[in-house]
C-alpha positions as CSV (number, residue, x, y, z in Angstrom):
1,M,0.0,0.0,0.0
2,G,3.0,2.3,0.0
3,A,2.8,3.0,3.7
4,R,5.8,4.6,5.4
5,D,7.0,4.8,9.0
6,L,5.3,7.3,11.3
7,S,7.0,9.9,13.5
8,V,4.7,10.5,16.5
9,L,5.1,13.9,18.3
10,S,3.7,12.9,21.7
11,N,5.5,15.4,23.9
12,P,3.6,18.7,24.1
13,P,5.3,22.1,24.4
14,P,6.1,23.2,27.9
15,N,3.3,24.8,30.1
16,R,0.5,23.4,28.0
17,Y,-2.6,21.8,29.5
18,P,-5.1,19.2,28.1
19,I,-8.2,20.8,26.6
20,Q,-11.2,20.0,28.7
21,T,-13.8,18.6,26.2
22,E,-17.5,18.2,27.0
23,I,-20.6,17.2,25.0
24,Y,-23.8,19.1,25.5
25,T,-27.1,19.7,23.7
26,F,-27.6,23.3,22.4
27,D,-28.5,25.2,25.6
28,K,-28.4,29.0,26.1
29,E,-27.4,28.6,29.7
30,I,-24.4,26.4,28.8
31,I,-23.3,29.0,26.2
32,R,-23.8,31.8,28.6
33,E,-21.7,30.1,31.4
34,G,-18.9,29.2,29.0
35,I,-18.6,32.7,27.5
36,L,-18.8,34.4,30.9
37,Q,-16.2,32.1,32.4
38,E,-13.8,33.0,29.5
39,L,-14.5,36.7,29.7
40,S,-13.9,36.7,33.5
41,R,-10.2,35.9,32.8
42,N,-10.0,38.4,29.9
43,G,-10.0,35.6,27.3
44,Q,-11.8,35.2,23.9
45,V,-14.1,32.7,22.4
46,F,-14.6,30.9,19.1
47,F,-18.1,29.8,18.2
48,I,-18.2,27.5,15.2
49,H,-21.4,27.1,13.2
50,N,-21.1,25.8,9.6
51,H,-24.3,27.4,8.1
52,I,-23.5,31.0,6.9
53,S,-27.2,32.0,6.7
54,D,-27.7,31.2,10.4
55,L,-24.7,33.2,11.6
56,P,-26.7,36.6,12.1
57,D,-29.4,34.8,14.1
58,L,-26.7,33.1,16.2
59,Q,-25.0,36.4,16.8
60,E,-28.3,38.0,18.0
61,L,-28.9,35.0,20.3
62,I,-25.4,35.5,21.9
63,R,-26.0,39.2,22.2
64,R,-29.2,38.6,24.1
65,T,-27.7,35.9,26.3
66,V,-24.4,37.7,27.1
67,P,-25.0,41.4,26.4
68,Q,-21.5,42.4,27.5
69,A,-19.8,40.2,24.9
70,R,-18.5,41.9,21.8
71,T,-19.3,39.7,18.8
72,V,-18.2,39.6,15.2
73,I,-19.1,37.3,12.3
74,A,-16.6,35.7,9.8
75,H,-17.0,33.3,7.0
76,G,-15.5,32.2,3.7
77,Q,-17.9,34.2,1.4
78,M,-16.6,37.5,2.7
79,P,-14.1,39.5,0.6
80,G,-10.5,38.6,1.6
81,E,-9.6,42.1,2.9
82,Q,-12.7,42.2,5.1
83,M,-12.0,38.7,6.5
84,E,-8.3,39.7,7.2
85,Q,-9.3,42.8,9.0
86,I,-11.8,40.9,11.2
87,I,-9.2,38.4,12.2
88,I,-6.7,41.2,13.0
89,D,-9.2,43.1,15.1
90,F,-10.0,39.9,17.0
91,I,-6.3,39.3,17.6
92,N,-6.1,42.9,18.9
93,Y,-8.9,42.1,21.4
94,E,-11.5,44.4,19.8
95,Y,-14.0,41.5,20.0
96,D,-14.7,38.8,22.6
97,V,-16.5,36.2,20.5
98,L,-15.7,35.2,16.9
99,I,-18.8,33.6,15.3
100,C,-17.6,31.8,12.2
101,T,-17.7,28.7,10.1
102,S,-14.9,26.1,10.2
103,I,-12.5,28.4,8.2
104,V,-10.5,28.8,11.4
105,E,-9.8,25.0,11.4
106,N,-6.2,25.5,10.1
107,G,-3.7,28.3,10.5
108,I,-5.3,30.4,13.2
109,D,-3.1,30.8,16.3
110,I,-4.6,33.1,18.9
111,P,-3.2,32.3,22.4
112,N,-5.8,34.5,24.1
113,A,-8.8,32.5,22.7
114,N,-9.2,29.5,25.0
115,T,-12.8,28.5,24.8
116,I,-14.5,27.1,21.6
117,F,-18.1,26.0,20.9
118,V,-18.7,23.7,18.0
119,D,-22.4,23.7,17.0
120,N,-23.8,20.6,15.3
121,A,-20.6,18.8,16.3
122,H,-22.1,15.4,15.2
123,K,-21.9,16.6,11.5
124,F,-18.1,17.1,11.7
125,G,-15.5,14.4,11.0
126,L,-13.2,13.3,13.7
127,S,-10.2,15.0,12.2
128,D,-12.2,18.2,11.8
129,L,-13.1,18.2,15.5
130,H,-9.5,17.5,16.5
131,Q,-8.3,20.4,14.4
132,L,-11.0,22.8,15.6
133,R,-10.3,21.9,19.2
134,G,-6.6,22.6,18.5
135,R,-7.5,26.3,17.9
136,V,-7.6,26.8,21.7
137,G,-5.2,25.8,24.5
138,R,-2.3,27.4,22.6
139,S,-0.9,29.1,25.7
140,N,-0.3,28.3,29.3
141,K,-4.1,28.8,30.2
142,K,-6.6,26.0,30.7
143,A,-8.8,25.6,27.6
144,Y,-12.3,24.4,27.1
145,C,-14.1,22.8,24.1
146,Y,-17.9,22.5,24.1
147,L,-19.3,20.1,21.5
148,L,-23.0,21.0,20.9
149,A,-25.1,18.1,19.4
150,P,-28.6,16.6,19.6
151,P,-29.3,14.0,22.3
152,T,-27.2,10.9,21.9
153,E,-30.2,8.7,21.3
154,S,-31.0,10.6,18.1
155,L,-27.4,10.3,16.7
156,T,-26.2,7.7,14.2
157,P,-23.8,5.1,15.7
158,D,-20.8,6.5,13.8
159,A,-21.6,10.1,15.0
160,K,-21.8,8.8,18.6
161,R,-18.4,7.1,18.3
162,R,-16.8,10.2,16.8
163,L,-18.0,12.4,19.7
164,Q,-17.0,9.8,22.3
165,A,-13.6,9.5,20.7
166,I,-12.9,13.2,20.7
167,E,-14.1,13.5,24.3
168,S,-12.1,10.5,25.5
169,F,-8.8,11.4,23.8
170,A,-8.4,14.9,25.2
171,E,-4.8,14.5,26.5
172,L,-2.0,16.3,24.7
173,G,-0.3,14.1,22.1
174,S,-3.4,12.1,21.4
175,G,-3.5,12.8,17.7
176,L,-2.3,9.3,16.7
177,N,-5.0,7.7,19.0
178,I,-7.7,9.8,17.3
179,A,-6.4,8.9,13.9
180,M,-6.4,5.2,14.7
181,Q,-10.0,5.6,16.1
182,D,-11.0,7.4,12.9
183,L,-9.6,4.5,10.8
184,D,-11.5,2.0,13.0
185,I,-14.7,3.9,12.6
186,R,-14.2,4.0,8.8
187,G,-13.5,0.3,8.7
188,A,-9.7,-0.1,8.5
189,G,-8.6,-3.0,10.6
190,N,-11.7,-4.9,9.7
191,M,-10.7,-6.1,6.2
192,L,-11.2,-9.8,6.9
193,G,-14.2,-9.6,9.2
194,A,-15.2,-8.1,12.5
195,E,-12.8,-10.3,14.5
196,Q,-9.8,-8.6,12.9
197,S,-10.7,-5.1,14.1
198,G,-8.0,-3.5,16.2
199,F,-5.2,-5.7,15.1
200,I,-3.3,-2.9,13.5
201,A,-2.8,-1.2,16.9
202,D,-1.5,-4.5,18.4
203,L,0.8,-5.6,15.7
204,G,2.0,-2.5,13.9
205,F,0.9,-1.4,10.4
206,E,3.7,-3.2,8.5
207,T,3.4,-6.5,10.3
208,Y,-0.4,-6.3,9.9
209,Q,-0.1,-5.8,6.1
210,Q,2.4,-8.6,5.8
211,I,0.1,-11.0,7.7
212,L,-2.8,-9.9,5.5
213,K,-0.9,-10.5,2.3
214,E,0.2,-13.9,3.5
215,A,-3.3,-14.9,4.5
216,M,-4.7,-13.8,1.1
217,Q,-2.1,-15.8,-0.7
218,E,-2.7,-18.8,1.4
219,L,-6.4,-18.7,0.6
220,K,-5.5,-18.5,-3.1
221,D,-3.2,-21.4,-2.9
222,D,-5.4,-23.7,-0.7
223,E,-9.1,-23.0,-0.2
224,F,-9.7,-21.2,-3.5
225,A,-7.0,-22.9,-5.5
226,E,-9.5,-24.1,-8.1
227,L,-10.9,-20.6,-8.6
228,Y,-7.4,-19.1,-9.1
229,K,-6.0,-22.1,-11.0
230,D,-5.4,-20.2,-14.3
231,E,-3.8,-17.3,-12.4
232,A,-1.5,-19.7,-10.5
233,V,-0.3,-21.3,-13.7
234,Q,0.4,-18.0,-15.2
235,E,2.3,-16.8,-12.1
236,A,4.3,-20.0,-12.1
237,Q,5.3,-19.5,-15.7
238,T,6.5,-16.0,-14.9
239,N,8.5,-17.3,-11.9
240,R,6.8,-15.2,-9.3
241,Q,8.0,-15.0,-5.7
242,F,6.3,-18.0,-4.0
243,V,7.0,-16.7,-0.5
244,A,6.2,-13.4,1.1
245,D,9.3,-13.3,3.3
246,C,12.3,-15.5,4.1
247,Q,13.5,-16.1,7.7
248,L,17.3,-15.9,8.0
249,E,19.6,-17.4,10.6
250,S,23.4,-17.2,10.8
251,D,26.3,-17.5,13.1
252,L,28.2,-14.8,11.2
253,A,28.8,-11.3,12.6
254,L,26.2,-9.2,10.7
255,Y,25.6,-5.7,12.1
256,F,26.5,-2.0,12.0
257,D,29.2,-1.4,14.6
258,E,29.2,1.5,16.9
259,S,32.5,2.7,15.5
260,Y,30.9,2.9,12.0
261,V,27.4,4.2,12.9
262,P,27.7,5.9,16.3
263,G,24.1,6.7,17.3
264,S,21.9,3.8,18.4
265,S,18.7,5.5,17.0
266,E,20.5,6.0,13.7
267,R,21.5,2.3,13.6
268,M,17.9,1.3,14.3
269,S,16.7,3.6,11.5
270,L,19.1,2.0,9.1
271,Y,18.0,-1.5,10.1
272,R,14.4,-0.6,9.5
273,E,15.2,1.0,6.1
274,M,17.3,-2.0,5.1
275,D,14.4,-4.3,5.9
276,Q,12.4,-2.5,3.2
277,L,14.9,-3.0,0.4
278,D,13.2,-5.1,-2.3
279,D,15.6,-5.3,-5.2
280,E,19.3,-5.1,-6.1
281,K,19.0,-1.5,-7.3
282,A,17.6,-0.5,-3.9
283,V,20.4,-2.4,-2.1
284,K,23.1,-0.6,-4.3
285,A,21.5,2.8,-3.6
286,F,21.4,2.0,0.1
287,E,25.1,0.9,0.1
288,Q,26.0,4.1,-1.8
289,R,24.3,6.3,0.9
290,L,26.1,4.4,3.6
291,T,29.4,4.9,2.0
292,D,28.7,8.6,1.4
293,R,27.7,9.2,5.1
294,F,29.9,6.9,7.1
295,G,32.8,5.9,4.8
296,P,33.9,2.5,3.4
297,L,31.9,-0.5,4.7
298,P,33.6,-2.6,7.4
299,K,33.4,-6.4,6.9
300,E,30.4,-6.8,9.3
301,A,28.4,-4.2,7.4
302,A,29.3,-5.5,4.0
303,D,28.3,-9.1,5.1
304,L,25.0,-7.7,6.4
305,L,24.2,-6.1,3.0
306,E,25.2,-9.4,1.3
307,F,22.8,-11.1,3.6
308,I,20.0,-8.8,2.3
309,R,20.9,-9.8,-1.2
310,I,20.7,-13.5,-0.1
311,K,17.3,-12.8,1.3
312,L,16.1,-11.3,-2.0
313,L,17.4,-14.3,-4.0
314,A,15.9,-16.8,-1.4
315,K,12.4,-15.2,-1.9
316,Q,12.7,-15.6,-5.6
317,L,13.7,-19.3,-5.1
318,G,10.8,-20.1,-2.9
319,I,12.9,-20.5,0.3
320,E,10.9,-19.8,3.4
321,K,13.8,-20.2,5.8
322,L,17.6,-20.1,5.2
323,I,20.2,-21.1,7.8
324,L,23.9,-20.2,7.2
325,K,25.9,-21.8,10.0
326,E,29.0,-24.0,10.4
327,D,30.0,-23.7,6.8
328,R,26.6,-25.1,5.7
329,M,23.6,-23.5,4.1
330,I,20.2,-25.1,4.7
331,C,17.3,-24.0,2.6
332,Y,13.7,-24.8,3.6
333,F,11.3,-24.6,0.6
334,V,7.6,-23.7,0.4
335,S,5.9,-25.6,3.2
336,N,2.7,-26.2,1.2
337,L,3.6,-29.3,-0.8
338,Q,0.7,-28.7,-3.1
339,S,2.0,-25.3,-4.1
340,T,2.5,-24.6,-7.8
341,F,6.1,-23.8,-6.8
342,Y,7.0,-27.5,-7.2
343,Q,5.8,-27.4,-10.8
344,S,7.5,-24.2,-11.7
345,D,10.7,-23.6,-13.7
346,T,12.3,-22.2,-10.5
347,F,12.1,-25.5,-8.6
348,G,13.2,-27.4,-11.8
349,S,16.3,-25.1,-11.9
350,I,17.0,-25.9,-8.2
351,L,16.8,-29.6,-8.9
352,Q,19.2,-29.2,-11.8
353,Y,21.6,-27.3,-9.5
354,A,21.4,-30.2,-7.0
355,T,22.2,-32.7,-9.8
356,D,25.2,-30.7,-11.0
357,H,26.6,-30.3,-7.5
358,Y,25.6,-33.7,-6.0
359,R,28.8,-34.0,-4.0
360,Q,28.0,-31.0,-1.8
361,T,24.2,-31.0,-2.0
362,R,21.6,-33.1,-0.2
363,L,17.9,-33.0,-0.7
364,R,15.5,-34.3,1.9
365,E,11.9,-34.4,3.0
366,A,11.0,-34.8,6.7
367,A,7.9,-33.9,8.7
368,G,6.2,-32.5,5.7
369,K,9.1,-30.1,4.9
370,R,11.4,-30.1,1.9
371,S,14.9,-28.8,2.3
372,M,18.3,-28.7,0.7
373,T,21.7,-28.7,2.6
374,I,24.7,-27.4,0.8
375,T,28.2,-27.8,2.4
376,G,31.3,-25.7,1.9
377,I,29.5,-22.3,2.3
378,A,32.0,-20.4,4.4
379,D,30.8,-16.8,3.9
380,T,27.9,-14.7,2.7
381,H,29.4,-14.1,-0.8
382,T,29.7,-17.8,-1.5
383,A,26.1,-18.3,-0.3
384,F,25.0,-15.5,-2.6
385,L,26.8,-17.0,-5.7
386,C,25.4,-20.4,-4.9
387,L,21.8,-19.1,-4.8
388,Q,22.4,-17.0,-7.9
389,E,23.4,-20.1,-9.8
390,M,20.1,-21.8,-8.9
391,L,18.0,-19.1,-10.7
392,P,16.3,-20.2,-14.0
393,G,18.3,-19.1,-17.0
394,F,21.4,-18.3,-14.9
395,D,24.4,-17.5,-17.1
396,A,27.8,-17.9,-15.3
397,D,29.7,-15.8,-17.8
398,S,27.3,-12.9,-17.6
399,A,27.4,-13.0,-13.8
400,K,31.2,-12.8,-13.8
401,S,31.2,-9.8,-16.2
C-alpha cells in the first residue's frame, strides 16, 4: 500500500494543559456560562457554526444571552480584505466572540482564545473536530471545548463514536490515537471480518499488512486454489515469488558497529530502512548512501548487505527459511507441498543445481518439509553466488562480467 514509518510527536510544548472537552445539547445557559467564564479571565471565544445563513441569528442570540460580549461574524464568502481585518481586530482584542464557520480550522493561532463552541458537532468528521479543538489551548491557560449536538439517542452510531472518541482522547499528544480511532470507525482494521478489528494497533501497520498479504495468498493457494488455477499457472510460468518473506539465521557477525554508525537511533533507523529493500537496485543505492555518510563499509556491514541480497534471492527461489551456520547452508522450501512452486521452472532449476553439485548438496523431506543442505559455504558471498546459480536461466559468464 506504499505505507511509510510514522513519527509521533507525543511530547507537548512546555506549560500546555489538556483541553477539557465536554458534550452538551444546544443550551443557552451552557453557552452563557462558557462565555462568561472565559470573559472573566479576559479571554476570547470561538463559536463554530457551519451554516452561513444562520450566523446573524446566532450572533443575535449570543448578544441577548451575554449582552456584555462583543461579537463579530466571519465566513469564507466575505471579501478577503474584510476577513483579514476581522481576524486582525479579533487578535487585537477588539472582539470577545468570533462567530464563524470552520474556516478557522487551520492556521489560526490566537493564544488569548481558550474556549471554543462547536455547534452541530455530530456533523463534523473526527479529524475536523480534532483540528477545531486545537485552535484553543495554545498558551499556558486551561482551555475548554464545548461540543453541541442533539441528544445521543438521536445520533447515528458513527456520530456517537466520533463524539465519544474526541471527548475521550483529550490528552496532549493524542493525535495518533484519534487517527487510529477514525480508521477504525471508517472500517480499516476490519478487512477480513469483525474479528480482525483493532489488530493494526496491536501488531503495527507493516506487520499487519504482511500477515494480511500472506493470508490472502494462502487462501488463493489452498481453499480457493481451483478458482485461481489459471492465475496460479500464469504466475508459475513467470517465476513469481512464492514466499512473502524469508527467515534468515546465521552465526556470522552481521551488524552496524558503533564505531561505524555511532548513534543507536541512527542504527535502528538503518536496520528498518534496510528491511524494506526489495531489489538489487535499492540495495546498491542504500550501500552508496552508507558509504557517502559513514565511509567504506567494514566487513560486518558488507556481510550484512550481502545477507540482504541473499534474502532477496531466497524469496525468488521459494525459500521460506535459510540457515547459514558452520560452513553449511540449509534451505527450507515452500511448506505447502501442493503449491504450484513445485511445478515451476524455479524448482526445476533448483533440482538441476542439486544434480550438477551432487557431492556437496543433499535434498531431503522430513515432517512434511522439503529442504536442501549445501556444504562448503564459508561466507555470505559464497552463499550468494550459490543461490544465484540456482536461478532459472542463470548465465555464469554474464554473472562474472
